[in-house]
Backbone of each chain as ProteinMPNN parsed JSONL, in Angstrom:
{"seq_chain_A": "MAIEVRIPTILRSYTGGAKAVDGAGDTLDSLLTDLDGKHPGLRGRLVADDGALHRFVNVYVNDEDVRFLGGLQAPLGDGDSVTVLPAVAGGAS", "coords_chain_A": {"N_chain_A": [[35.552, -14.808, 17.147], [34.998, -11.574, 17.078], [35.055, -8.683, 15.242], [34.499, -5.337, 14.98], [33.32, -3.389, 12.365], [33.096, -0.312, 11.028], [31.217, 1.291, 8.787], [31.164, 3.657, 5.773], [28.832, 5.935, 4.798], [28.814, 6.082, 1.906], [29.148, 3.292, 1.33], [27.064, 1.851, 2.509], [25.089, 0.55, 1.014], [25.733, -1.696, 0.461], [25.668, -3.133, 3.202], [23.014, -3.307, 4.09], [22.313, -0.883, 5.023], [23.238, -0.615, 7.445], [25.309, 0.966, 9.69], [27.586, -0.206, 10.921], [29.158, -3.268, 11.006], [29.858, -6.741, 12.059], [32.809, -8.643, 11.487], [35.327, -11.286, 10.912], [38.595, -12.456, 11.202], [42.116, -12.788, 10.923], [43.742, -10.896, 9.991], [43.649, -7.768, 8.13], [43.193, -8.484, 5.566], [42.152, -11.06, 5.48], [39.868, -10.463, 7.253], [38.292, -8.626, 5.311], [37.908, -10.687, 3.323], [36.151, -12.482, 4.816], [33.828, -10.743, 5.255], [33.009, -9.897, 2.731], [31.623, -12.28, 1.9], [29.547, -12.058, 3.453], [28.531, -9.439, 2.739], [28.252, -8.95, -0.482], [30.416, -7.625, -2.797], [31.649, -5.708, -1.274], [34.315, -5.758, -0.516], [35.5, -5.615, -3.148], [35.304, -2.671, -3.01], [36.877, -1.591, -1.625], [39.359, -2.855, -1.95], [41.799, -2.774, -4.531], [42.307, -3.362, -7.942], [44.981, -4.232, -8.512], [45.456, -5.595, -6.102], [45.947, -4.159, -3.794], [45.055, -2.05, -1.075], [42.405, 0.482, -2.028], [43.21, 3.725, -3.118], [41.077, 5.376, -2.777], [39.976, 5.171, -0.303], [40.247, 5.501, 3.254], [41.344, 3.189, 5.717], [41.352, 2.039, 8.872], [42.741, 0.747, 11.927], [41.525, 0.529, 15.055], [42.915, 3.378, 16.097], [44.686, 3.796, 14.125], [45.9, 4.32, 11.095], [45.781, 2.009, 8.515], [47.746, 1.994, 6.435], [50.071, 2.326, 7.734], [50.223, 0.109, 9.095], [50.995, -2.236, 7.629], [49.118, -2.509, 5.603], [46.841, -4.371, 3.636], [47.78, -6.673, 5.177], [47.818, -5.984, 7.839], [47.613, -7.11, 11.152], [44.85, -8.464, 13.087], [43.055, -8.741, 16.115], [40.864, -10.062, 18.469], [38.158, -8.102, 19.494], [39.343, -5.657, 18.271], [38.538, -2.749, 16.629], [37.642, -1.726, 13.223], [37.69, 0.898, 10.977], [36.093, 2.469, 8.438], [36.786, 5.008, 6.009], [35.949, 7.31, 3.258], [38.413, 8.479, 1.597], [39.249, 12.024, 1.37], [39.862, 13.88, -1.032], [41.243, 15.598, -4.049], [41.731, 18.134, -6.349], [43.043, 20.32, -8.743], [44.234, 19.229, -10.589]], "CA_chain_A": [[36.379, -13.645, 17.431], [34.581, -10.66, 16.222], [35.964, -7.305, 14.789], [33.447, -4.281, 14.564], [33.75, -2.763, 11.205], [32.546, 0.839, 10.77], [30.969, 1.642, 7.159], [30.725, 4.882, 5.902], [27.423, 6.076, 4.274], [28.801, 5.641, 0.38], [29.104, 1.828, 1.165], [25.952, 1.123, 3.314], [24.288, -0.127, 0.322], [26.288, -3.01, 0.671], [25.485, -3.702, 4.408], [21.613, -3.118, 4.191], [22.103, 0.214, 5.692], [24.0, -0.764, 8.577], [26.459, 1.608, 10.165], [28.737, -1.033, 11.582], [28.938, -4.715, 10.811], [30.905, -7.591, 12.515], [33.196, -9.594, 11.019], [36.104, -12.266, 11.594], [39.501, -12.339, 10.509], [43.395, -12.489, 11.762], [44.3, -9.738, 9.204], [42.412, -7.25, 7.473], [42.912, -9.134, 4.358], [41.049, -12.185, 5.971], [38.504, -9.701, 7.49], [37.656, -8.366, 4.203], [37.19, -11.788, 2.683], [34.751, -12.825, 5.35], [32.891, -9.411, 5.352], [32.51, -9.98, 1.223], [30.728, -13.492, 1.884], [27.997, -11.519, 3.962], [28.118, -8.426, 2.064], [28.88, -9.187, -1.662], [30.936, -6.6, -3.551], [32.042, -4.489, -0.216], [35.608, -5.747, -0.806], [36.106, -4.835, -4.134], [35.305, -1.448, -3.219], [38.349, -1.453, -0.767], [40.581, -3.287, -2.644], [42.293, -2.372, -6.124], [42.783, -4.549, -8.907], [46.34, -4.586, -8.009], [45.61, -6.206, -4.983], [46.582, -3.342, -2.581], [43.946, -1.21, -0.759], [42.2, 1.38, -2.641], [43.616, 5.091, -2.786], [39.727, 6.198, -2.43], [39.575, 5.162, 1.065], [41.118, 5.389, 4.239], [41.191, 2.238, 6.671], [41.977, 2.324, 10.34], [42.483, -0.28, 12.928], [41.483, 1.237, 16.162], [42.946, 4.703, 15.915], [45.973, 3.714, 13.601], [46.056, 4.12, 9.493], [46.578, 0.458, 8.0], [48.867, 2.072, 5.566], [51.186, 2.269, 8.687], [50.068, -1.116, 9.949], [51.039, -3.318, 6.787], [47.939, -2.582, 4.716], [46.142, -5.45, 3.987], [48.287, -7.644, 6.033], [47.588, -5.46, 9.314], [47.13, -8.094, 11.937], [43.565, -8.266, 13.936], [42.596, -9.531, 17.201], [39.433, -9.86, 19.061], [37.931, -6.776, 19.914], [39.685, -4.476, 17.454], [37.446, -2.182, 15.779], [38.283, -1.172, 12.136], [36.845, 2.078, 10.647], [36.461, 2.842, 6.721], [36.015, 6.3, 5.596], [36.332, 7.801, 2.13], [39.529, 9.583, 1.451], [38.729, 13.421, 1.016], [40.854, 14.491, -1.869], [40.938, 15.915, -5.156], [42.312, 19.108, -6.99], [42.713, 21.024, -10.002], [44.792, 18.635, -12.105]], "C_chain_A": [[35.722, -12.41, 16.417], [35.044, -9.299, 16.279], [34.701, -6.587, 14.358], [34.04, -3.44, 13.32], [32.608, -1.261, 10.956], [32.431, 1.481, 9.195], [30.549, 3.128, 7.177], [29.51, 5.09, 4.888], [27.439, 5.61, 2.757], [28.669, 4.246, 0.459], [28.148, 0.924, 1.848], [25.03, 0.46, 2.55], [24.644, -1.656, 0.214], [26.084, -3.743, 2.168], [23.746, -3.357, 4.773], [21.079, -1.828, 4.9], [22.634, 0.525, 6.808], [25.124, 0.241, 8.635], [27.784, 1.083, 10.497], [28.251, -2.547, 11.423], [30.079, -5.622, 11.334], [31.591, -8.535, 11.61], [34.552, -10.474, 11.689], [37.546, -12.402, 10.735], [40.989, -11.949, 11.248], [44.059, -11.429, 11.153], [43.233, -9.311, 8.403], [42.096, -7.834, 6.248], [41.698, -10.308, 4.325], [39.696, -11.471, 6.311], [37.641, -9.424, 6.259], [37.028, -9.256, 3.544], [35.963, -12.259, 3.315], [33.557, -11.883, 5.069], [32.187, -9.68, 3.657], [31.499, -11.135, 1.257], [29.522, -12.878, 2.499], [27.509, -10.485, 3.338], [28.79, -8.132, 0.643], [29.41, -7.933, -2.21], [31.614, -5.535, -2.544], [33.748, -4.885, -0.707], [35.921, -5.293, -1.865], [35.982, -3.359, -4.396], [36.426, -0.692, -2.381], [39.33, -1.882, -1.319], [40.754, -3.151, -4.029], [42.313, -3.59, -6.861], [44.088, -5.086, -8.594], [46.755, -5.416, -6.666], [45.813, -5.595, -3.573], [45.058, -2.588, -2.22], [43.704, 0.07, -1.617], [42.586, 2.807, -2.282], [42.419, 5.706, -2.342], [39.411, 6.216, -1.189], [40.586, 4.947, 2.078], [40.682, 4.172, 5.181], [41.908, 2.411, 7.87], [41.689, 1.165, 10.971], [42.635, 0.575, 14.447], [41.757, 2.497, 15.787], [44.312, 4.708, 14.688], [45.35, 3.624, 11.972], [46.598, 3.102, 9.185], [47.633, 0.784, 7.335], [50.152, 1.877, 6.335], [51.451, 0.723, 9.246], [50.563, -2.378, 9.173], [49.851, -3.387, 5.794], [47.018, -3.509, 4.968], [46.733, -6.586, 4.836], [48.134, -7.082, 7.512], [46.896, -6.606, 10.202], [45.92, -7.714, 13.026], [43.513, -9.215, 14.952], [41.443, -9.22, 17.486], [39.151, -8.614, 19.721], [38.405, -5.44, 19.286], [38.411, -3.834, 16.825], [38.086, -1.331, 14.582], [37.083, -0.022, 11.636], [37.097, 2.296, 9.25], [35.793, 4.132, 6.652], [36.881, 6.688, 4.164], [37.469, 8.74, 2.404], [39.047, 11.1, 0.74], [40.025, 13.857, 0.254], [40.511, 14.93, -3.256], [41.893, 17.125, -5.511], [42.445, 19.26, -8.211], [43.265, 20.294, -11.189], [44.764, 17.044, -11.83]], "O_chain_A": [[35.936, -12.356, 15.206], [35.408, -8.809, 17.348], [33.931, -7.075, 13.532], [35.147, -2.904, 13.373], [31.406, -1.397, 10.731], [33.349, 2.021, 8.578], [29.914, 3.732, 8.043], [29.338, 4.15, 4.112], [26.514, 4.961, 2.268], [27.971, 3.808, -0.456], [28.21, -0.305, 1.878], [24.161, -0.203, 3.116], [23.882, -2.578, -0.078], [26.359, -4.94, 2.24], [23.467, -3.174, 5.958], [19.924, -1.625, 5.273], [22.62, 1.668, 7.264], [25.859, 0.353, 7.654], [28.849, 1.694, 10.407], [27.109, -2.92, 11.689], [31.232, -5.286, 11.064], [30.861, -9.261, 10.935], [34.792, -10.341, 12.889], [37.44, -12.445, 9.51], [41.071, -10.991, 12.017], [45.019, -10.969, 11.771], [42.253, -9.952, 8.022], [40.951, -7.788, 5.798], [40.746, -10.458, 3.559], [38.623, -11.784, 5.794], [36.499, -9.868, 6.138], [35.888, -9.071, 3.118], [34.917, -12.447, 2.695], [32.459, -12.294, 4.695], [30.971, -9.643, 3.474], [30.471, -10.946, 0.607], [28.436, -13.212, 2.023], [26.29, -10.349, 3.232], [29.679, -7.291, 0.513], [28.63, -7.002, -2.012], [32.111, -4.524, -3.041], [34.299, -3.994, -1.353], [36.755, -4.392, -1.777], [36.317, -2.784, -5.432], [36.756, 0.491, -2.468], [40.362, -1.223, -1.188], [39.794, -3.431, -4.746], [42.332, -4.71, -6.351], [44.27, -6.292, -8.426], [47.867, -5.771, -6.276], [45.85, -6.21, -2.508], [44.109, -2.59, -3.003], [44.691, 0.732, -1.937], [42.309, 3.156, -1.135], [42.561, 6.602, -1.51], [38.654, 7.09, -0.767], [41.627, 4.324, 1.864], [39.477, 4.193, 5.432], [43.032, 2.913, 7.869], [40.651, 0.538, 10.758], [43.665, 1.124, 14.839], [40.886, 2.982, 15.066], [44.846, 5.797, 14.477], [44.395, 2.889, 11.722], [47.799, 2.963, 9.417], [48.605, 0.038, 7.457], [51.157, 1.388, 5.819], [52.503, 0.259, 9.685], [50.614, -3.459, 9.76], [49.699, -4.446, 5.185], [46.426, -3.655, 6.037], [45.941, -7.473, 5.155], [48.377, -7.897, 8.402], [45.742, -6.967, 9.971], [46.059, -6.731, 13.754], [43.864, -10.381, 14.772], [40.868, -8.269, 16.957], [39.972, -8.135, 20.502], [37.993, -4.339, 19.651], [37.39, -4.478, 16.584], [38.887, -0.421, 14.8], [35.878, -0.096, 11.88], [38.26, 2.313, 8.848], [34.659, 4.404, 7.047], [38.076, 6.466, 3.971], [37.465, 9.611, 3.274], [38.524, 11.142, -0.373], [41.072, 14.141, 0.835], [39.392, 14.595, -3.647], [42.955, 17.1, -4.889], [41.997, 18.376, -8.941], [42.997, 20.507, -12.372], [45.108, 16.259, -12.713]]}, "seq_chain_B": "MLELPRDLFEAMIAHARRDHPDEACGVLAGRAGQPARIIPMANAERSPTFYRFDAMEQLRVWREMDAADEEPVVIYHSHTATEAYPSRTDISFAAEPDAHYVLVSTRPELGEAAEVRSFRILAGVVDEEPVRVLD", "coords_chain_B": {"N_chain_B": [[19.885, 23.731, -3.742], [22.617, 25.755, -1.854], [22.638, 27.027, 1.314], [24.212, 29.573, 2.976], [25.427, 30.473, 5.982], [26.778, 34.012, 6.309], [29.29, 34.371, 7.825], [30.436, 31.623, 7.74], [30.872, 31.38, 4.91], [32.546, 33.467, 4.126], [34.725, 32.797, 6.037], [35.486, 30.611, 4.731], [36.62, 31.573, 2.193], [38.644, 33.237, 2.977], [40.134, 31.309, 4.245], [40.898, 30.065, 1.992], [42.339, 32.083, 0.585], [44.551, 32.68, 2.377], [45.917, 30.093, 2.198], [46.8, 29.959, -0.386], [49.407, 30.119, -2.786], [48.82, 27.254, -2.462], [46.54, 24.616, -2.573], [43.406, 24.968, -0.54], [41.611, 23.264, 2.028], [38.903, 21.877, 3.684], [35.938, 21.33, 5.975], [32.46, 21.991, 6.61], [30.728, 21.623, 9.266], [27.796, 20.326, 10.744], [23.925, 20.032, 11.27], [21.334, 18.243, 10.182], [21.746, 19.017, 7.41], [22.257, 21.961, 7.754], [25.034, 23.926, 7.77], [26.903, 24.668, 10.451], [29.613, 25.155, 11.451], [32.92, 25.836, 10.945], [35.632, 23.809, 9.936], [38.652, 24.02, 9.163], [41.021, 21.746, 7.23], [44.019, 20.459, 7.326], [46.334, 20.422, 4.423], [47.386, 17.708, 3.332], [48.88, 17.319, 1.211], [49.94, 19.762, 0.552], [49.899, 21.189, -1.958], [49.816, 23.011, -5.13], [48.076, 22.037, -6.792], [46.786, 19.597, -5.922], [44.863, 18.223, -3.161], [44.538, 16.476, -0.148], [43.011, 15.281, 2.662], [44.444, 14.99, 5.579], [45.025, 11.775, 6.815], [44.855, 10.82, 9.44], [43.933, 13.235, 10.984], [41.53, 13.542, 9.81], [40.221, 11.255, 10.736], [39.82, 11.926, 13.288], [38.086, 14.223, 12.967], [35.975, 13.364, 11.84], [35.162, 11.459, 13.825], [34.464, 13.228, 15.739], [32.729, 14.699, 14.938], [30.717, 12.649, 14.358], [30.235, 11.935, 17.048], [29.027, 14.182, 17.838], [26.466, 14.105, 16.482], [26.882, 15.373, 14.261], [27.243, 16.017, 10.695], [29.369, 16.108, 7.775], [28.468, 18.72, 6.339], [29.295, 20.738, 4.115], [32.095, 20.236, 1.908], [34.784, 21.616, 1.23], [37.039, 22.998, -1.317], [40.244, 24.478, -2.59], [40.605, 25.85, -5.638], [43.466, 26.976, -7.269], [44.368, 28.302, -9.561], [42.477, 27.908, -11.327], [39.371, 27.718, -12.471], [36.358, 27.541, -10.48], [35.212, 24.821, -10.453], [34.569, 21.252, -10.478], [37.293, 19.067, -10.896], [38.294, 16.507, -12.893], [39.71, 14.728, -11.033], [38.512, 15.723, -8.805], [36.016, 14.561, -9.048], [36.295, 11.981, -9.156], [37.193, 11.098, -6.913], [34.844, 12.029, -4.862], [32.882, 11.364, -2.555], [30.776, 11.482, -0.381], [27.786, 11.236, -0.304], [25.713, 12.864, 0.69], [27.018, 15.276, 0.872], [27.718, 18.913, 0.072], [29.604, 19.71, -2.211], [31.989, 22.304, -2.366], [33.572, 24.623, -4.154], [36.174, 27.012, -4.044], [37.612, 29.72, -5.875], [40.779, 30.931, -6.191], [41.95, 31.956, -8.046], [44.297, 34.296, -9.963], [43.298, 36.148, -11.72], [40.909, 36.982, -10.726], [41.211, 38.973, -8.841], [40.304, 40.748, -6.284], [37.687, 39.969, -6.346], [35.671, 37.079, -5.27], [35.23, 33.723, -6.042], [32.758, 31.379, -5.719], [31.5, 28.386, -5.761], [28.879, 25.677, -5.708], [28.149, 22.046, -5.691], [26.822, 19.13, -6.177], [27.864, 15.821, -6.11], [27.502, 12.713, -7.241], [27.999, 9.521, -7.967], [29.988, 10.161, -10.256], [28.381, 11.969, -11.342], [27.966, 15.513, -11.805], [26.238, 18.162, -10.291], [25.509, 21.309, -10.5], [24.623, 23.704, -7.97], [22.68, 26.488, -6.625], [24.277, 28.953, -4.503], [23.153, 30.493, -1.633], [23.85, 33.402, 0.423], [23.684, 33.559, 3.636], [22.464, 36.432, 5.577]], "CA_chain_B": [[20.412, 25.043, -3.145], [22.923, 25.578, -0.536], [22.407, 28.404, 2.184], [25.536, 29.363, 3.954], [25.596, 31.965, 6.689], [27.775, 35.14, 5.972], [30.628, 33.933, 8.502], [31.135, 30.732, 7.192], [31.378, 31.847, 3.677], [33.644, 34.51, 4.362], [35.945, 31.791, 6.591], [36.093, 29.611, 3.767], [37.3, 32.313, 1.352], [39.776, 33.554, 3.966], [41.227, 30.257, 4.286], [41.524, 29.643, 0.728], [43.428, 33.078, 0.625], [45.591, 32.209, 3.602], [46.809, 28.965, 1.71], [47.319, 30.279, -1.763], [49.253, 29.223, -4.038], [48.428, 25.862, -2.549], [44.926, 24.426, -2.366], [42.973, 24.73, 0.964], [40.537, 22.074, 2.15], [38.18, 21.657, 5.059], [34.643, 20.812, 6.296], [31.512, 22.816, 7.396], [29.982, 20.627, 10.003], [26.411, 20.896, 11.05], [23.112, 18.882, 11.533], [20.148, 18.329, 9.369], [21.86, 19.81, 6.055], [22.506, 23.239, 7.954], [26.367, 24.071, 7.992], [27.149, 25.445, 11.645], [30.881, 25.61, 11.747], [33.886, 25.363, 9.983], [36.648, 22.846, 10.334], [39.697, 23.908, 8.406], [41.695, 20.856, 7.527], [45.466, 20.522, 6.658], [46.197, 19.913, 3.17], [48.654, 16.773, 3.581], [49.608, 17.329, -0.175], [50.688, 20.955, 0.581], [50.093, 21.323, -3.249], [48.737, 23.835, -5.689], [47.368, 21.547, -7.801], [46.243, 18.581, -5.385], [44.604, 18.291, -1.813], [43.93, 15.226, 0.497], [42.743, 15.433, 4.121], [45.257, 14.112, 6.588], [44.121, 10.74, 7.218], [44.588, 10.849, 11.005], [43.047, 14.559, 11.463], [40.153, 13.158, 9.348], [39.497, 10.29, 11.807], [39.659, 12.586, 14.41], [37.185, 15.145, 12.851], [34.783, 12.374, 11.724], [34.758, 11.168, 15.19], [33.862, 14.303, 16.59], [31.226, 14.967, 14.421], [29.884, 11.495, 14.828], [29.81, 12.264, 18.599], [28.136, 15.581, 18.211], [25.534, 13.966, 15.636], [26.803, 16.255, 12.853], [27.802, 15.597, 9.443], [30.04, 16.837, 6.839], [27.472, 19.196, 5.251], [29.864, 20.819, 3.034], [33.287, 19.66, 1.936], [35.16, 22.669, 0.482], [38.597, 23.128, -1.036], [40.288, 25.649, -3.274], [41.4, 25.962, -6.903], [44.369, 28.312, -7.117], [44.702, 28.853, -10.832], [41.744, 27.573, -12.472], [37.73, 28.035, -12.164], [35.622, 26.891, -9.363], [34.589, 23.83, -10.983], [35.288, 20.227, -9.984], [38.268, 18.364, -11.935], [38.078, 15.019, -12.805], [40.148, 14.168, -9.928], [37.598, 16.028, -7.647], [34.791, 13.731, -9.371], [36.755, 10.437, -8.948], [37.152, 11.199, -5.115], [33.843, 12.472, -4.374], [32.203, 9.885, -1.851], [30.104, 11.538, 0.521], [26.845, 11.426, -1.338], [25.039, 14.041, 1.239], [27.666, 16.587, 1.081], [27.968, 19.839, -0.974], [31.132, 20.288, -2.856], [31.954, 23.602, -2.208], [34.971, 25.098, -4.728], [36.61, 28.381, -4.004], [38.688, 29.872, -6.802], [41.607, 31.96, -5.871], [43.142, 32.36, -9.396], [45.108, 35.828, -9.756], [42.623, 36.958, -12.393], [39.554, 37.448, -9.996], [41.512, 39.901, -8.08], [39.581, 40.721, -5.024], [36.657, 39.202, -6.211], [35.67, 35.609, -4.636], [34.219, 32.759, -6.764], [32.565, 30.291, -4.701], [30.422, 27.847, -6.44], [28.44, 24.625, -5.009], [27.725, 21.066, -6.507], [26.523, 17.724, -5.759], [28.621, 14.959, -6.874], [27.233, 11.533, -7.151], [28.304, 8.459, -9.19], [30.632, 10.817, -11.271], [27.618, 13.103, -12.107], [27.977, 16.844, -11.337], [25.148, 18.914, -10.729], [25.633, 22.496, -9.897], [23.438, 24.128, -7.445], [22.83, 27.958, -6.441], [24.564, 29.281, -3.248], [22.798, 31.686, -0.963], [24.498, 33.814, 1.377], [22.566, 34.573, 4.581], [22.905, 37.777, 6.48]], "C_chain_B": [[21.256, 24.917, -2.053], [22.987, 27.107, 0.317], [23.526, 28.443, 3.241], [25.358, 30.734, 4.71], [26.849, 32.58, 6.493], [29.227, 34.492, 6.537], [31.415, 33.019, 7.88], [31.688, 30.755, 5.787], [32.365, 32.551, 3.671], [35.053, 33.385, 4.902], [36.336, 31.12, 5.594], [37.094, 30.521, 2.59], [38.615, 32.893, 2.167], [40.98, 32.849, 4.029], [41.803, 29.941, 2.995], [42.712, 30.628, 0.12], [44.543, 32.861, 1.189], [46.7, 31.062, 2.907], [47.182, 29.057, 0.415], [48.636, 30.615, -1.814], [48.712, 27.51, -3.628], [47.12, 25.737, -2.118], [44.587, 24.406, -0.666], [41.837, 23.899, 1.197], [39.937, 22.158, 3.442], [36.557, 21.238, 4.896], [33.772, 22.13, 6.761], [30.584, 21.534, 7.928], [28.519, 21.253, 10.304], [25.249, 19.824, 11.097], [21.834, 19.207, 10.537], [20.462, 19.469, 7.893], [22.202, 21.143, 6.352], [23.898, 23.048, 8.305], [26.198, 25.209, 9.318], [28.468, 25.71, 12.062], [32.023, 25.095, 10.708], [35.014, 24.777, 10.632], [37.918, 23.116, 9.029], [40.624, 22.731, 8.47], [43.172, 21.246, 6.773], [45.268, 19.805, 5.358], [47.461, 18.969, 3.158], [49.542, 16.9, 2.285], [50.648, 18.559, -0.258], [50.998, 21.382, -1.148], [49.26, 22.374, -3.849], [48.107, 23.364, -6.769], [46.515, 20.303, -7.152], [45.963, 19.014, -3.839], [44.189, 16.944, -1.359], [44.126, 15.496, 1.957], [43.802, 14.654, 4.657], [44.602, 12.938, 7.179], [43.838, 10.675, 8.703], [43.785, 12.048, 11.471], [41.481, 14.164, 10.97], [39.483, 12.167, 10.263], [39.204, 11.008, 12.757], [38.501, 13.567, 14.397], [35.879, 14.384, 12.629], [34.254, 11.897, 12.947], [33.849, 12.101, 15.995], [32.373, 14.786, 16.007], [30.196, 14.084, 14.401], [29.395, 11.604, 16.211], [28.613, 13.23, 18.852], [26.823, 15.387, 17.321], [25.689, 14.994, 14.436], [27.372, 15.544, 11.922], [28.724, 16.42, 8.664], [28.961, 17.669, 5.744], [28.002, 19.834, 3.943], [31.393, 20.522, 3.096], [33.775, 20.672, 0.984], [36.885, 22.543, 0.151], [38.761, 24.243, -2.296], [41.051, 25.24, -4.649], [42.294, 27.278, -7.135], [44.845, 28.988, -8.346], [43.64, 28.626, -11.769], [40.388, 27.837, -11.929], [37.257, 27.201, -10.896], [34.647, 25.603, -9.838], [35.165, 22.349, -10.677], [36.005, 19.605, -11.265], [37.612, 17.108, -11.978], [38.828, 14.214, -11.61], [39.208, 14.375, -8.641], [36.174, 14.772, -8.013], [35.303, 12.121, -8.814], [36.82, 10.337, -7.421], [35.857, 11.586, -4.447], [33.064, 11.481, -3.653], [31.401, 10.299, -0.738], [28.738, 12.228, -0.267], [25.641, 12.526, -0.625], [25.54, 15.362, 1.153], [27.485, 17.612, -0.064], [29.141, 20.02, -1.168], [31.255, 21.485, -3.159], [33.444, 23.921, -3.094], [34.873, 26.642, -4.538], [37.664, 28.679, -4.931], [39.339, 31.128, -6.297], [42.513, 32.499, -7.247], [43.102, 33.919, -9.578], [43.732, 36.705, -10.689], [41.254, 37.674, -11.927], [40.154, 38.62, -9.409], [41.125, 39.928, -6.896], [38.3, 40.118, -4.818], [36.769, 37.615, -5.642], [34.522, 34.882, -5.677], [34.113, 31.576, -5.874], [31.175, 29.421, -5.121], [30.104, 26.308, -5.836], [28.0, 23.398, -5.821], [27.592, 19.684, -5.773], [27.221, 16.871, -6.45], [28.28, 13.525, -6.536], [27.417, 10.682, -8.213], [28.859, 9.017, -10.319], [29.708, 11.706, -11.752], [27.702, 14.536, -11.188], [26.873, 17.456, -11.536], [25.355, 20.293, -9.689], [24.537, 22.892, -9.255], [23.7, 25.693, -6.96], [23.135, 27.967, -4.904], [23.945, 30.693, -2.758], [23.391, 32.198, 0.351], [23.543, 34.341, 2.469], [23.027, 35.475, 5.406], [22.213, 37.515, 7.87]], "O_chain_B": [[20.921, 24.103, -1.192], [23.395, 28.144, -0.205], [23.73, 27.612, 4.125], [25.188, 31.83, 4.177], [27.897, 31.933, 6.485], [30.135, 34.169, 5.77], [32.577, 33.181, 7.508], [32.772, 30.25, 5.495], [33.29, 32.079, 3.011], [36.103, 33.237, 4.278], [37.547, 30.953, 5.451], [38.187, 30.091, 2.221], [39.673, 32.825, 1.541], [42.161, 33.188, 3.959], [42.978, 29.602, 2.85], [43.677, 30.27, -0.555], [45.573, 32.841, 0.515], [47.925, 31.096, 3.018], [47.95, 28.185, 0.009], [49.091, 31.373, -0.958], [48.288, 26.729, -4.48], [46.572, 26.574, -1.4], [45.315, 23.954, 0.218], [41.006, 23.936, 0.289], [40.659, 22.584, 4.343], [36.062, 20.885, 3.825], [34.313, 23.143, 7.206], [29.942, 20.728, 7.255], [28.198, 22.428, 10.126], [25.625, 18.66, 10.957], [21.486, 20.347, 10.231], [19.737, 20.369, 7.467], [22.512, 21.784, 5.348], [24.155, 22.124, 9.076], [25.581, 26.274, 9.264], [28.603, 26.475, 13.017], [31.953, 24.173, 9.896], [35.374, 25.149, 11.748], [37.974, 22.359, 8.059], [41.119, 22.508, 9.575], [43.359, 22.093, 5.9], [44.439, 18.927, 5.114], [48.557, 19.498, 2.97], [50.743, 16.63, 2.293], [51.742, 18.557, -0.824], [52.087, 21.802, -1.538], [48.19, 22.705, -3.339], [47.619, 24.097, -7.63], [45.536, 19.951, -7.809], [46.604, 19.911, -3.291], [43.511, 16.258, -2.125], [45.199, 15.872, 2.43], [44.038, 13.578, 4.108], [43.687, 13.084, 7.988], [42.7, 10.493, 9.135], [42.954, 11.852, 12.358], [40.465, 14.427, 11.614], [38.283, 12.261, 10.521], [38.104, 10.74, 13.241], [37.913, 13.84, 15.444], [34.831, 14.733, 13.171], [33.042, 11.897, 13.163], [32.851, 11.847, 16.669], [31.315, 15.107, 16.549], [29.011, 14.419, 14.416], [28.218, 11.374, 16.488], [27.666, 13.183, 19.637], [26.04, 16.337, 17.307], [24.731, 15.367, 13.759], [27.982, 14.51, 12.192], [28.796, 17.592, 9.032], [28.719, 17.301, 4.594], [27.445, 19.639, 2.863], [31.961, 20.543, 4.188], [33.232, 20.668, -0.121], [37.758, 22.171, 0.934], [37.813, 24.774, -2.875], [41.964, 24.416, -4.683], [41.836, 28.42, -7.167], [45.55, 29.997, -8.33], [43.747, 29.047, -12.921], [40.37, 28.228, -10.762], [37.906, 26.249, -10.462], [33.455, 25.533, -9.541], [36.395, 22.313, -10.636], [35.513, 19.596, -12.394], [36.653, 16.719, -11.312], [38.455, 13.074, -11.332], [39.088, 13.58, -7.708], [35.515, 14.266, -7.105], [34.616, 11.337, -8.159], [36.41, 9.32, -6.863], [35.889, 11.394, -3.231], [32.53, 10.65, -4.389], [31.248, 9.379, 0.065], [28.654, 13.377, -0.701], [24.748, 12.97, -1.348], [24.868, 16.385, 1.287], [27.103, 17.173, -1.149], [29.827, 20.522, -0.278], [30.705, 21.901, -4.178], [34.455, 23.401, -2.62], [33.898, 27.358, -4.764], [38.664, 27.965, -4.876], [38.726, 32.158, -6.019], [43.483, 33.255, -7.304], [42.119, 34.635, -9.386], [43.294, 37.781, -10.282], [40.665, 38.596, -12.489], [39.353, 39.549, -9.512], [41.608, 39.027, -6.21], [37.793, 39.795, -3.744], [37.853, 37.033, -5.599], [33.403, 35.28, -6.001], [35.044, 30.929, -5.393], [30.029, 29.768, -4.834], [31.102, 25.688, -5.471], [27.364, 23.742, -6.817], [28.321, 19.332, -4.846], [27.252, 17.151, -7.648], [28.787, 13.092, -5.501], [27.046, 11.011, -9.34], [28.458, 8.608, -11.409], [30.127, 12.374, -12.698], [27.499, 14.53, -9.974], [26.357, 17.474, -12.654], [25.353, 20.29, -8.458], [23.444, 22.582, -9.73], [24.86, 26.103, -6.918], [22.52, 27.255, -4.109], [24.157, 31.77, -3.314], [23.418, 31.443, 1.323], [22.784, 35.299, 2.322], [24.089, 35.252, 5.988], [22.337, 38.329, 8.785]]}, "name": "protein", "num_of_chains": 2, "seq": "MAIEVRIPTILRSYTGGAKAVDGAGDTLDSLLTDLDGKHPGLRGRLVADDGALHRFVNVYVNDEDVRFLGGLQAPLGDGDSVTVLPAVAGGASMLELPRDLFEAMIAHARRDHPDEACGVLAGRAGQPARIIPMANAERSPTFYRFDAMEQLRVWREMDAADEEPVVIYHSHTATEAYPSRTDISFAAEPDAHYVLVSTRPELGEAAEVRSFRILAGVVDEEPVRVLD"}
């Protein structure tokens, strides 16, 4: 069961420069654990110490923001594609 | 050094003034480091002190750029009461290593004058660079 994961520039140091990698898992959580086995450290850039997705990243399953699909518990199936983008945010305070 | 066509430079300032006192944000997309078009983005926070690209709009725009072989050459936003210098929040979120981070200040003391400054932000380190407007 292969799921394509698109990796943003800032995290390609973990994937040997690859823009997309394949992983496996039936939830986002298990996918990220699987990916971390092949690309150590990647999971830590996406999941914060409190065990939730980091606020510095946006993660999408197909065209949906995973925050609305259950976050790390978002279900995945064969052929789904996951996209990671850095959140673009900031401001004066 | 960031080289900006005059129309894009003016369009960023106009966007910042339009959304004042809330912060405005957007992207200049282009190829090979040359900004070619402006994409004003919604500030999902609608706040005078914070901005965040709407996650769904960002996905759409990033895919559009990908398909056109473009990149976010510039990521801009405004500060509406303070100077055009990256805040700690700006620095902590900056995650496009190849982008120029442009700040536009619309603080009232400036009056009609525009303050536009450009920075590279890499791993928490801020480097200001000159902005050259091309006529």
